[in-house]
C-alpha positions in Angstrom: 2.9 -3.9 24.1 5.1 -1.4 22.5 3.9 0.5 19.0 5.7 -1.2 16.2 9.0 0.8 15.1 7.8 2.1 11.1 3.9 1.9 12.1 3.9 5.7 11.2 6.6 5.6 8.6 6.1 6.8 4.8 4.6 3.9 2.6 7.3 1.9 0.5 6.6 0.9 -3.0 7.7 -2.6 -3.8 7.4 -5.0 -6.5 5.9 -8.3 -4.7 8.4 -10.2 -7.5 11.7 -8.6 -6.1 10.8 -9.3 -2.4 12.9 -12.6 -0.9 10.0 -14.9 -0.3 9.7 -16.0 3.6 9.9 -19.7 2.6 9.4 -21.6 0.1 6.2 -23.1 0.8 4.1 -19.8 -0.1 4.6 -17.5 -3.2 2.8 -15.2 -1.2 4.6 -14.6 2.2 7.7 -12.2 1.6 10.6 -10.8 4.0 10.0 -7.6 5.2 12.4 -5.0 3.0 12.6 -2.8 5.9 13.2 -5.2 8.9 15.7 -8.1 9.5 12.9 -10.5 11.3 9.7 -9.1 9.8 7.1 -10.7 7.2 4.4 -9.6 4.8 1.6 -12.0 4.6 -0.3 -10.3 1.8 -4.1 -9.2 3.0 -6.8 -10.3 1.2 -10.4 -8.5 1.2 -13.1 -11.0 0.0 -10.7 -13.4 -1.7 -8.8 -10.6 -3.7 -5.4 -9.9 -3.0 -4.7 -6.1 -2.0 -2.3 -3.8 -3.0 -1.2 -2.6 0.3 0.1 -4.4 3.1 1.9 -4.2 6.6 4.9 -6.0 8.2 3.6 -8.5 11.2 6.9 -7.4 12.9 7.8 -3.5 12.5 4.2 -2.2 11.5 5.9 -1.0 7.6 3.1 -0.1 5.4 3.7 -1.6 1.4 2.0 -0.8 -1.6 2.4 -3.5 -4.2 2.7 -2.1 -8.2 2.6 -5.8 -9.3 -0.3 -7.0 -11.6 -0.5 -10.0 -9.9 1.0 -12.4 -7.7 1.4 -16.1 -8.6 -0.9 -15.8 -11.1 -3.6 -14.3 -9.2 -4.7 -10.5 -10.2 -4.3 -7.6 -7.4 -7.1 -5.6 -6.9 -7.3 -2.5 -8.9 -5.8 0.5 -8.1 -8.2 2.8 -6.0 -5.8 5.2 -5.0 -2.2 5.4 -5.4 0.0 6.7 -2.2 0.5 10.3 -2.7 4.2 11.7 -2.5 3.9 12.8 1.2 2.7 9.0 2.2 5.9 7.3 0.4 9.6 7.0 1.2 
């Protein structure tokens, strides 16, 4: 299996609210802002929405800046990516 094209690319900082929803059935799944066929599913850890996510198609990593998605709070900021990690 080939390595996803954006797996090592710098992190993209985004507001989830500004992304296009992947389908009308989900307030969470979004289209990848980088590749035309990608999907961001929103990672959960212990039921809590996480700020880091990765496109299932191209591997692009994103960091959500929103405070909440669909009324659900995101995990607190543990560490904001530094300038060497973001594009």
